[in-house]
Short mmCIF file of the C-alpha atoms (twelve columns), coordinates in Angstrom:
data_MODEL
# 
_entry.id   MODEL 
# 
loop_
_atom_site.group_PDB 
_atom_site.id 
_atom_site.type_symbol 
_atom_site.label_atom_id 
_atom_site.label_alt_id 
_atom_site.label_comp_id 
_atom_site.label_asym_id 
_atom_site.label_seq_id 
_atom_site.Cartn_x 
_atom_site.Cartn_y 
_atom_site.Cartn_z 
_atom_site.pdbx_PDB_model_num 
ATOM 1   C CA . MET A 1   7.663  17.051  19.035  1 
ATOM 2   C CA . LYS A 2   8.059  13.640  20.782  1 
ATOM 3   C CA . PHE A 3   5.003  12.378  18.935  1 
ATOM 4   C CA . GLN A 4   6.471  13.576  15.569  1 
ATOM 5   C CA . VAL A 5   9.761  11.795  16.301  1 
ATOM 6   C CA . LEU A 6   7.957  8.583   17.133  1 
ATOM 7   C CA . LEU A 7   5.828  8.862   14.006  1 
ATOM 8   C CA . PHE A 8   8.918  9.507   11.827  1 
ATOM 9   C CA . ALA A 9   10.587 6.409   13.315  1 
ATOM 10  C CA . ALA A 10  7.543  4.263   12.689  1 
ATOM 11  C CA . VAL A 11  7.249  5.441   9.073   1 
ATOM 12  C CA . SER A 12  10.996 4.759   8.557   1 
ATOM 13  C CA . ILE A 13  10.660 1.193   9.811   1 
ATOM 14  C CA . VAL A 14  7.689  0.555   7.468   1 
ATOM 15  C CA . LEU A 15  9.550  1.998   4.493   1 
ATOM 16  C CA . ALA A 16  12.667 -0.041  5.265   1 
ATOM 17  C CA . GLY A 17  10.513 -3.184  5.420   1 
ATOM 18  C CA . LEU A 18  8.996  -2.349  2.039   1 
ATOM 19  C CA . LEU A 19  12.371 -1.777  0.486   1 
ATOM 20  C CA . LEU A 20  13.661 -5.089  1.811   1 
ATOM 21  C CA . ALA A 21  10.631 -6.863  0.376   1 
ATOM 22  C CA . VAL A 22  10.909 -5.203  -3.006  1 
ATOM 23  C CA . SER A 23  14.662 -5.316  -3.479  1 
ATOM 24  C CA . PRO A 24  14.909 -9.078  -4.308  1 
ATOM 25  C CA . ALA A 25  12.295 -8.711  -7.039  1 
ATOM 26  C CA . CYS A 26  14.153 -5.692  -8.378  1 
ATOM 27  C CA . ALA A 27  17.388 -7.656  -8.327  1 
ATOM 28  C CA . ALA A 28  15.797 -10.534 -10.233 1 
ATOM 29  C CA . GLN A 29  14.334 -8.110  -12.807 1 
ATOM 30  C CA . SER A 30  17.725 -6.447  -13.160 1 
ATOM 31  C CA . ALA A 31  19.440 -9.811  -13.680 1 
ATOM 32  C CA . GLY A 32  16.868 -10.833 -16.222 1 
ATOM 33  C CA . SER A 33  17.118 -7.518  -18.034 1 
ATOM 34  C CA . SER A 34  20.723 -8.315  -18.992 1 
ATOM 35  C CA . HIS A 35  19.283 -10.997 -21.299 1 
ATOM 36  C CA . ALA A 36  16.631 -8.734  -22.824 1 
ATOM 37  C CA . ALA A 37  18.507 -7.806  -25.945 1 
ATOM 38  C CA . PHE A 38  19.042 -11.412 -27.114 1 
ATOM 39  C CA . PRO A 39  15.881 -13.508 -26.859 1 
ATOM 40  C CA . GLY A 40  14.122 -14.138 -30.200 1 
ATOM 41  C CA . ARG A 41  15.166 -15.398 -33.623 1 
ATOM 42  C CA . TRP A 42  18.407 -14.526 -35.356 1 
ATOM 43  C CA . ASP A 43  19.578 -15.184 -38.903 1 
ATOM 44  C CA . LEU A 44  23.258 -16.115 -38.783 1 
ATOM 45  C CA . THR A 45  26.028 -16.181 -41.337 1 
ATOM 46  C CA . LEU A 46  29.130 -18.276 -40.576 1 
ATOM 47  C CA . LYS A 47  32.180 -17.074 -42.435 1 
ATOM 48  C CA . ALA A 48  34.754 -19.713 -43.276 1 
ATOM 49  C CA . PRO A 49  37.863 -19.860 -45.540 1 
ATOM 50  C CA . ASP A 50  35.699 -21.630 -48.167 1 
ATOM 51  C CA . GLY A 51  32.921 -19.073 -48.062 1 
ATOM 52  C CA . ALA A 52  29.763 -18.217 -46.121 1 
ATOM 53  C CA . HIS A 53  27.383 -20.739 -44.516 1 
ATOM 54  C CA . PRO A 54  23.833 -19.876 -43.390 1 
ATOM 55  C CA . SER A 55  22.680 -20.678 -39.873 1 
ATOM 56  C CA . TRP A 56  19.923 -19.758 -37.409 1 
ATOM 57  C CA . ILE A 57  19.261 -19.562 -33.681 1 
ATOM 58  C CA . GLU A 58  16.187 -18.949 -31.478 1 
ATOM 59  C CA . ILE A 59  16.921 -17.834 -27.929 1 
ATOM 60  C CA . ASP A 60  14.359 -18.118 -25.118 1 
ATOM 61  C CA . ASP A 61  14.483 -16.625 -21.649 1 
ATOM 62  C CA . LYS A 62  12.003 -17.996 -19.135 1 
ATOM 63  C CA . ASP A 63  12.383 -16.445 -15.660 1 
ATOM 64  C CA . GLY A 64  16.112 -15.935 -16.222 1 
ATOM 65  C CA . GLN A 65  16.666 -19.503 -17.541 1 
ATOM 66  C CA . LEU A 66  18.130 -19.423 -21.013 1 
ATOM 67  C CA . SER A 67  17.612 -22.032 -23.727 1 
ATOM 68  C CA . ALA A 68  18.206 -22.094 -27.463 1 
ATOM 69  C CA . ARG A 69  17.576 -24.137 -30.591 1 
ATOM 70  C CA . PHE A 70  19.993 -23.919 -33.451 1 
ATOM 71  C CA . THR A 71  20.219 -24.828 -37.175 1 
ATOM 72  C CA . GLY A 72  23.742 -25.357 -38.321 1 
ATOM 73  C CA . ARG A 73  25.197 -25.788 -41.777 1 
ATOM 74  C CA . TRP A 74  23.073 -28.950 -42.262 1 
ATOM 75  C CA . GLY A 75  20.491 -31.012 -40.462 1 
ATOM 76  C CA . ASN A 76  17.529 -29.705 -38.487 1 
ATOM 77  C CA . ALA A 77  16.929 -27.268 -35.660 1 
ATOM 78  C CA . ARG A 78  18.059 -28.767 -32.360 1 
ATOM 79  C CA . PRO A 79  18.457 -27.685 -28.709 1 
ATOM 80  C CA . LEU A 80  21.873 -26.431 -27.621 1 
ATOM 81  C CA . PRO A 81  23.523 -27.837 -24.506 1 
ATOM 82  C CA . LYS A 82  24.906 -24.481 -23.349 1 
ATOM 83  C CA . ILE A 83  24.180 -20.811 -23.805 1 
ATOM 84  C CA . GLU A 84  25.301 -17.881 -21.644 1 
ATOM 85  C CA . ILE A 85  24.672 -14.156 -21.811 1 
ATOM 86  C CA . ASP A 86  26.582 -11.536 -19.925 1 
ATOM 87  C CA . GLY A 87  25.494 -7.992  -20.755 1 
ATOM 88  C CA . ASP A 88  26.202 -7.488  -24.462 1 
ATOM 89  C CA . LYS A 89  28.143 -10.750 -24.802 1 
ATOM 90  C CA . ILE A 90  26.824 -14.196 -25.766 1 
ATOM 91  C CA . THR A 91  28.403 -17.668 -25.809 1 
ATOM 92  C CA . PHE A 92  26.823 -20.893 -26.973 1 
ATOM 93  C CA . VAL A 93  28.063 -24.381 -27.830 1 
ATOM 94  C CA . SER A 94  27.194 -26.699 -30.671 1 
ATOM 95  C CA . PRO A 95  28.309 -30.286 -30.010 1 
ATOM 96  C CA . LYS A 96  30.989 -31.904 -32.194 1 
ATOM 97  C CA . ASP A 97  28.791 -34.889 -32.952 1 
ATOM 98  C CA . GLU A 98  26.280 -32.573 -34.642 1 
ATOM 99  C CA . GLU A 99  29.020 -30.626 -36.439 1 
ATOM 100 C CA . SER A 100 31.254 -33.505 -37.569 1 
ATOM 101 C CA . THR A 101 34.205 -31.745 -35.974 1 
ATOM 102 C CA . LYS A 102 36.943 -32.913 -33.649 1 
ATOM 103 C CA . GLU A 103 35.896 -30.477 -30.940 1 
ATOM 104 C CA . ASP A 104 32.713 -28.774 -29.815 1 
ATOM 105 C CA . LEU A 105 32.116 -25.484 -31.608 1 
ATOM 106 C CA . VAL A 106 32.103 -22.516 -29.220 1 
ATOM 107 C CA . PHE A 107 30.395 -19.408 -30.571 1 
ATOM 108 C CA . SER A 108 31.390 -16.155 -28.836 1 
ATOM 109 C CA . GLY A 109 29.864 -12.858 -29.897 1 
ATOM 110 C CA . THR A 110 29.163 -9.252  -28.913 1 
ATOM 111 C CA . LEU A 111 25.991 -7.322  -29.686 1 
ATOM 112 C CA . LYS A 112 26.623 -3.823  -31.132 1 
ATOM 113 C CA . GLY A 113 23.518 -2.025  -32.265 1 
ATOM 114 C CA . LYS A 114 21.386 -4.554  -34.131 1 
ATOM 115 C CA . THR A 115 24.191 -6.984  -35.095 1 
ATOM 116 C CA . ILE A 116 25.986 -9.729  -33.226 1 
ATOM 117 C CA . SER A 117 29.491 -10.584 -34.418 1 
ATOM 118 C CA . GLY A 118 32.150 -12.830 -33.102 1 
ATOM 119 C CA . THR A 119 34.303 -15.901 -33.546 1 
ATOM 120 C CA . ILE A 120 33.905 -19.681 -33.619 1 
ATOM 121 C CA . ALA A 121 36.426 -21.852 -31.822 1 
ATOM 122 C CA . GLY A 122 36.749 -25.545 -32.719 1 
ATOM 123 C CA . PHE A 123 37.633 -25.509 -36.409 1 
ATOM 124 C CA . ASP A 124 41.149 -26.052 -37.675 1 
ATOM 125 C CA . ALA A 125 41.088 -22.608 -39.335 1 
ATOM 126 C CA . PRO A 126 39.606 -19.392 -37.913 1 
ATOM 127 C CA . TRP A 127 35.863 -18.839 -38.471 1 
ATOM 128 C CA . THR A 128 33.793 -15.775 -37.665 1 
ATOM 129 C CA . TRP A 129 30.002 -15.207 -37.546 1 
ATOM 130 C CA . THR A 130 27.437 -12.481 -37.599 1 
ATOM 131 C CA . GLY A 131 23.760 -12.409 -36.702 1 
ATOM 132 C CA . VAL A 132 20.837 -10.090 -37.393 1 
ATOM 133 C CA . ARG A 133 17.264 -10.251 -36.155 1 
ATOM 134 C CA . ALA A 134 15.127 -12.580 -38.305 1 
ATOM 135 C CA . PRO A 135 12.294 -10.688 -39.995 1 
ATOM 136 C CA . SER A 136 8.717  -11.456 -38.888 1 
ATOM 137 C CA . LEU A 137 7.541  -11.694 -42.530 1 
ATOM 138 C CA . GLU A 138 4.012  -10.848 -41.368 1 
ATOM 139 C CA . ARG A 139 1.549  -10.114 -44.215 1 
ATOM 140 C CA . THR A 140 -1.630 -8.114  -44.204 1 
ATOM 141 C CA . GLY A 141 -4.550 -8.650  -46.534 1 
ATOM 142 C CA . THR A 142 -5.204 -11.472 -49.029 1 
ATOM 143 C CA . PRO A 143 -2.599 -11.976 -51.791 1 
ATOM 144 C CA . GLN A 144 -3.543 -11.449 -55.428 1 
ATOM 145 C CA . TRP A 145 -2.144 -14.220 -57.579 1 
ATOM 146 C CA . GLY A 146 -0.398 -13.859 -60.896 1 
ATOM 147 C CA . GLN A 147 -0.185 -16.291 -63.786 1 
ATOM 148 C CA . PRO A 148 1.176  -19.809 -63.338 1 
ATOM 149 C CA . ILE A 149 4.782  -20.344 -64.528 1 
ATOM 150 C CA . GLU A 150 6.130  -23.707 -65.631 1 
ATOM 151 C CA . LEU A 151 9.585  -24.058 -64.102 1 
ATOM 152 C CA . PHE A 152 10.317 -27.394 -65.850 1 
ATOM 153 C CA . ASP A 153 9.558  -27.812 -69.570 1 
ATOM 154 C CA . GLY A 154 9.913  -31.629 -69.662 1 
ATOM 155 C CA . LYS A 155 12.785 -31.384 -72.115 1 
ATOM 156 C CA . ASP A 156 15.975 -30.053 -70.468 1 
ATOM 157 C CA . LEU A 157 17.387 -28.132 -67.539 1 
ATOM 158 C CA . LYS A 158 16.680 -24.720 -68.955 1 
ATOM 159 C CA . GLY A 159 15.916 -22.310 -66.118 1 
ATOM 160 C CA . TRP A 160 17.941 -24.355 -63.620 1 
ATOM 161 C CA . HIS A 161 21.562 -24.757 -62.548 1 
ATOM 162 C CA . GLU A 162 23.374 -27.260 -60.394 1 
ATOM 163 C CA . SER A 163 25.017 -26.255 -57.112 1 
ATOM 164 C CA . GLY A 164 28.274 -27.896 -58.149 1 
ATOM 165 C CA . LYS A 165 29.866 -30.086 -60.721 1 
ATOM 166 C CA . GLY A 166 29.034 -33.808 -61.049 1 
ATOM 167 C CA . PRO A 167 29.054 -36.594 -61.854 1 
ATOM 168 C CA . PRO A 168 26.540 -37.645 -60.874 1 
ATOM 169 C CA . ASP A 169 24.335 -34.955 -62.412 1 
ATOM 170 C CA . TRP A 170 20.649 -34.221 -62.758 1 
ATOM 171 C CA . THR A 171 19.156 -35.625 -65.977 1 
ATOM 172 C CA . VAL A 172 15.936 -35.512 -67.976 1 
ATOM 173 C CA . LYS A 173 14.558 -38.904 -69.019 1 
ATOM 174 C CA . ASP A 174 11.162 -39.648 -70.570 1 
ATOM 175 C CA . GLY A 175 10.047 -36.112 -69.716 1 
ATOM 176 C CA . ASN A 176 11.005 -36.378 -66.069 1 
ATOM 177 C CA . LEU A 177 13.691 -34.689 -63.961 1 
ATOM 178 C CA . VAL A 178 15.758 -37.384 -62.287 1 
ATOM 179 C CA . SER A 179 17.740 -36.591 -59.111 1 
ATOM 180 C CA . PRO A 180 21.328 -37.884 -59.205 1 
ATOM 181 C CA . GLY A 181 21.593 -39.366 -55.705 1 
ATOM 182 C CA . ASN A 182 24.486 -38.066 -53.633 1 
ATOM 183 C CA . GLY A 183 25.085 -35.306 -56.236 1 
ATOM 184 C CA . PRO A 184 24.516 -31.547 -56.543 1 
ATOM 185 C CA . GLU A 185 21.363 -29.679 -55.776 1 
ATOM 186 C CA . LEU A 186 19.217 -28.295 -58.620 1 
ATOM 187 C CA . ILE A 187 18.495 -24.593 -58.150 1 
ATOM 188 C CA . GLY A 188 15.973 -22.496 -60.068 1 
ATOM 189 C CA . ASP A 189 17.268 -19.371 -61.770 1 
ATOM 190 C CA . ARG A 190 14.246 -17.223 -60.830 1 
ATOM 191 C CA . LYS A 191 13.472 -15.906 -57.347 1 
ATOM 192 C CA . PHE A 192 10.091 -15.545 -55.657 1 
ATOM 193 C CA . THR A 193 8.576  -14.170 -52.479 1 
ATOM 194 C CA . ASP A 194 5.042  -15.493 -51.795 1 
ATOM 195 C CA . PHE A 195 3.661  -18.185 -54.060 1 
ATOM 196 C CA . LYS A 196 1.573  -21.302 -54.689 1 
ATOM 197 C CA . LEU A 197 3.662  -24.264 -55.916 1 
ATOM 198 C CA . HIS A 198 2.446  -27.430 -57.601 1 
ATOM 199 C CA . VAL A 199 4.946  -30.362 -57.694 1 
ATOM 200 C CA . GLU A 200 4.491  -33.902 -59.027 1 
ATOM 201 C CA . PHE A 201 7.080  -36.335 -57.738 1 
ATOM 202 C CA . ASN A 202 7.894  -40.061 -57.585 1 
ATOM 203 C CA . CYS A 203 10.208 -41.182 -54.849 1 
ATOM 204 C CA . GLY A 204 12.130 -44.443 -55.368 1 
ATOM 205 C CA . VAL A 205 12.738 -47.107 -52.736 1 
ATOM 206 C CA . ASN A 206 15.090 -45.931 -49.966 1 
ATOM 207 C CA . ALA A 207 15.415 -42.491 -51.538 1 
ATOM 208 C CA . ASN A 208 15.388 -38.987 -50.237 1 
ATOM 209 C CA . SER A 209 15.029 -35.485 -51.668 1 
ATOM 210 C CA . GLY A 210 13.150 -32.267 -50.883 1 
ATOM 211 C CA . VAL A 211 11.692 -29.081 -52.283 1 
ATOM 212 C CA . TYR A 212 13.279 -25.932 -50.809 1 
ATOM 213 C CA . LEU A 213 10.982 -22.930 -50.647 1 
ATOM 214 C CA . ARG A 214 12.794 -19.647 -51.319 1 
ATOM 215 C CA . GLY A 215 15.869 -21.832 -51.144 1 
ATOM 216 C CA . ARG A 216 15.561 -21.858 -47.314 1 
ATOM 217 C CA . TYR A 217 12.752 -24.096 -46.078 1 
ATOM 218 C CA . GLU A 218 12.752 -27.781 -47.045 1 
ATOM 219 C CA . THR A 219 9.558  -29.682 -47.689 1 
ATOM 220 C CA . GLN A 220 10.694 -33.278 -47.241 1 
ATOM 221 C CA . ILE A 221 10.361 -36.156 -49.777 1 
ATOM 222 C CA . GLU A 222 11.520 -39.591 -48.611 1 
ATOM 223 C CA . THR A 223 10.890 -43.322 -48.375 1 
ATOM 224 C CA . GLU A 224 13.710 -44.160 -45.930 1 
ATOM 225 C CA . SER A 225 13.163 -41.998 -42.839 1 
ATOM 226 C CA . ALA A 226 10.435 -43.926 -40.990 1 
ATOM 227 C CA . ASP A 227 12.593 -44.175 -37.854 1 
ATOM 228 C CA . GLU A 228 13.340 -40.435 -37.769 1 
ATOM 229 C CA . PRO A 229 11.114 -37.757 -36.144 1 
ATOM 230 C CA . PRO A 230 7.767  -37.044 -37.898 1 
ATOM 231 C CA . SER A 231 8.994  -33.641 -39.174 1 
ATOM 232 C CA . HIS A 232 11.558 -35.560 -41.215 1 
ATOM 233 C CA . HIS A 233 8.818  -37.479 -43.048 1 
ATOM 234 C CA . THR A 234 7.379  -36.679 -46.486 1 
ATOM 235 C CA . GLY A 235 5.462  -33.436 -46.459 1 
ATOM 236 C CA . GLY A 236 7.065  -32.081 -43.273 1 
ATOM 237 C CA . ILE A 237 9.026  -28.829 -43.068 1 
ATOM 238 C CA . TYR A 238 12.265 -30.503 -42.103 1 
ATOM 239 C CA . GLY A 239 12.900 -30.382 -38.339 1 
ATOM 240 C CA . PHE A 240 10.074 -27.861 -37.665 1 
ATOM 241 C CA . ILE A 241 6.581  -29.010 -38.719 1 
ATOM 242 C CA . ALA A 242 5.326  -32.568 -38.936 1 
ATOM 243 C CA . PRO A 243 2.724  -33.634 -41.497 1 
ATOM 244 C CA . ASN A 244 -0.652 -34.306 -39.890 1 
ATOM 245 C CA . PRO A 245 -2.315 -36.537 -40.910 1 
ATOM 246 C CA . GLU A 246 0.798  -38.203 -42.275 1 
ATOM 247 C CA . GLN A 247 0.200  -39.978 -45.581 1 
ATOM 248 C CA . PRO A 248 1.285  -43.553 -46.322 1 
ATOM 249 C CA . ARG A 249 4.884  -43.942 -47.435 1 
ATOM 250 C CA . SER A 250 4.517  -44.874 -51.173 1 
ATOM 251 C CA . PRO A 251 7.704  -45.618 -53.149 1 
ATOM 252 C CA . ASP A 252 7.599  -45.690 -56.973 1 
ATOM 253 C CA . THR A 253 4.278  -43.876 -56.971 1 
ATOM 254 C CA . TRP A 254 3.462  -40.507 -58.509 1 
ATOM 255 C CA . GLN A 255 2.273  -38.016 -55.910 1 
ATOM 256 C CA . THR A 256 1.511  -34.295 -55.670 1 
ATOM 257 C CA . PHE A 257 2.346  -31.411 -53.412 1 
ATOM 258 C CA . ASP A 258 0.362  -28.166 -53.483 1 
ATOM 259 C CA . ILE A 259 2.306  -25.730 -51.310 1 
ATOM 260 C CA . THR A 260 1.305  -22.193 -50.428 1 
ATOM 261 C CA . LEU A 261 3.903  -19.946 -48.784 1 
ATOM 262 C CA . ILE A 262 2.876  -16.492 -47.569 1 
ATOM 263 C CA . GLY A 263 5.431  -14.797 -45.379 1 
ATOM 264 C CA . ARG A 264 6.405  -17.517 -42.859 1 
ATOM 265 C CA . HIS A 265 3.117  -19.300 -43.097 1 
ATOM 266 C CA . VAL A 266 2.936  -22.508 -45.087 1 
ATOM 267 C CA . THR A 267 0.171  -24.838 -46.200 1 
ATOM 268 C CA . VAL A 268 1.061  -28.222 -47.677 1 
ATOM 269 C CA . VAL A 269 -1.507 -30.403 -49.432 1 
ATOM 270 C CA . GLN A 270 -0.304 -33.878 -50.362 1 
ATOM 271 C CA . ASN A 271 -2.365 -35.896 -52.863 1 
ATOM 272 C CA . GLY A 272 -5.384 -33.702 -52.094 1 
ATOM 273 C CA . THR A 273 -5.088 -33.941 -48.271 1 
ATOM 274 C CA . THR A 274 -4.060 -30.970 -46.180 1 
ATOM 275 C CA . ILE A 275 -1.168 -32.113 -43.957 1 
ATOM 276 C CA . ILE A 276 0.086  -28.696 -42.838 1 
ATOM 277 C CA . ASP A 277 -2.474 -25.941 -42.466 1 
ATOM 278 C CA . ASN A 278 -1.164 -22.362 -42.430 1 
ATOM 279 C CA . GLN A 279 1.544  -23.001 -39.848 1 
ATOM 280 C CA . GLU A 280 4.519  -20.720 -39.139 1 
ATOM 281 C CA . ILE A 281 8.029  -21.780 -40.229 1 
ATOM 282 C CA . PRO A 282 10.311 -20.509 -37.420 1 
ATOM 283 C CA . GLY A 283 13.570 -20.383 -39.402 1 
ATOM 284 C CA . ILE A 284 15.776 -21.829 -42.122 1 
ATOM 285 C CA . THR A 285 16.361 -25.545 -42.420 1 
ATOM 286 C CA . GLY A 286 19.760 -27.163 -42.897 1 
ATOM 287 C CA . GLY A 287 20.969 -26.954 -46.486 1 
ATOM 288 C CA . ALA A 288 19.508 -23.454 -47.037 1 
ATOM 289 C CA . LEU A 289 21.211 -21.391 -49.675 1 
ATOM 290 C CA . ASN A 290 21.455 -18.385 -47.342 1 
ATOM 291 C CA . SER A 291 19.892 -16.905 -44.227 1 
ATOM 292 C CA . ASP A 292 18.545 -13.703 -45.810 1 
ATOM 293 C CA . GLU A 293 14.993 -14.551 -44.894 1 
ATOM 294 C CA . GLY A 294 13.596 -11.149 -45.927 1 
ATOM 295 C CA . GLN A 295 14.717 -11.622 -49.517 1 
ATOM 296 C CA . PRO A 296 13.084 -13.518 -52.415 1 
ATOM 297 C CA . GLY A 297 14.601 -16.902 -53.181 1 
ATOM 298 C CA . PRO A 298 14.453 -19.752 -55.685 1 
ATOM 299 C CA . ILE A 299 12.828 -23.139 -55.731 1 
ATOM 300 C CA . TYR A 300 15.509 -25.759 -55.371 1 
ATOM 301 C CA . LEU A 301 15.353 -29.543 -55.529 1 
ATOM 302 C CA . GLN A 302 17.622 -31.602 -53.301 1 
ATOM 303 C CA . GLY A 303 19.992 -33.953 -55.114 1 
ATOM 304 C CA . SER A 304 22.597 -34.555 -52.426 1 
ATOM 305 C CA . GLU A 305 20.663 -37.253 -50.643 1 
ATOM 306 C CA . LYS A 306 20.669 -40.958 -51.657 1 
ATOM 307 C CA . GLY A 307 18.514 -42.702 -54.197 1 
ATOM 308 C CA . HIS A 308 16.499 -41.266 -57.127 1 
ATOM 309 C CA . VAL A 309 13.431 -39.064 -57.111 1 
ATOM 310 C CA . LEU A 310 11.566 -38.088 -60.316 1 
ATOM 311 C CA . PHE A 311 9.828  -34.773 -60.920 1 
ATOM 312 C CA . ARG A 312 7.531  -34.348 -63.902 1 
ATOM 313 C CA . LYS A 313 5.863  -31.016 -63.099 1 
ATOM 314 C CA . VAL A 314 7.021  -27.966 -61.186 1 
ATOM 315 C CA . GLU A 315 4.637  -25.027 -61.544 1 
ATOM 316 C CA . ILE A 316 4.574  -21.821 -59.500 1 
ATOM 317 C CA . THR A 317 2.012  -19.100 -59.221 1 
ATOM 318 C CA . PRO A 318 3.600  -16.039 -57.624 1 
ATOM 319 C CA . ALA A 319 1.752  -13.342 -55.688 1 
ATOM 320 C CA . LYS A 320 1.519  -10.033 -57.485 1 
# 
């Protein structure tokens, strides 16, 4: 009996030591698990008195350390200075300098089921927001291509509409589409999912435009952004993917884009040189029409930036 008591005491001591050794790891795992529902990509919709604005966030959790990058109503994806998660609640801050607001914007939300919803503090009027998981857009197999479609007939704006009223407005001159410079965007009437797109463009001196794929992902055109990050240069997916090798900046010269978009994966060929090769686009770029990434969308040409860019051919070949 004495031996059994001693044996029981020894086993108890060993088990207690094991529990003490394991419990910190369990505590860390438990703390990290409170973040588990949030990491990943989310398509956001910001609801304001003047309507809805698309947005996007990608949340990362490395060993309990949270970080995030965020695309607001305009501009490019950028890291956020603050993000906190407590159970089913999330708070993050977008700086006022990025938002052109008097105060930092503070997003507070609660996760219920598959949707985050909450409020935004920092605007003069109340804003709310919602978020849903961004779709993976993974594709299987090789796409079968349909017949090419001319989106611009060289005569008028048939098949397109402006995002707002000018002046200035888009015009057609000598068979070319001419961007207005600091005017409205030009949005195609038809919507597409996966496609091959051929565009011929001529960017003036100190000018800027872009081709939005599905109305959500901007392929940059510019001759005035040399001092900005490489992903802001011609051929880049704005704020996400830099062109490589980058082509010489060539104002007042006709150039070509051949762009293939399959799911999230994009290939960009500029003037016969592949500068982006089947790379993933993480999320929407600033200026997107909406954040409904799982839906078809139009081709749209940016007219809100400065200077003039000409387009003489816009041809799309959709996947069947």
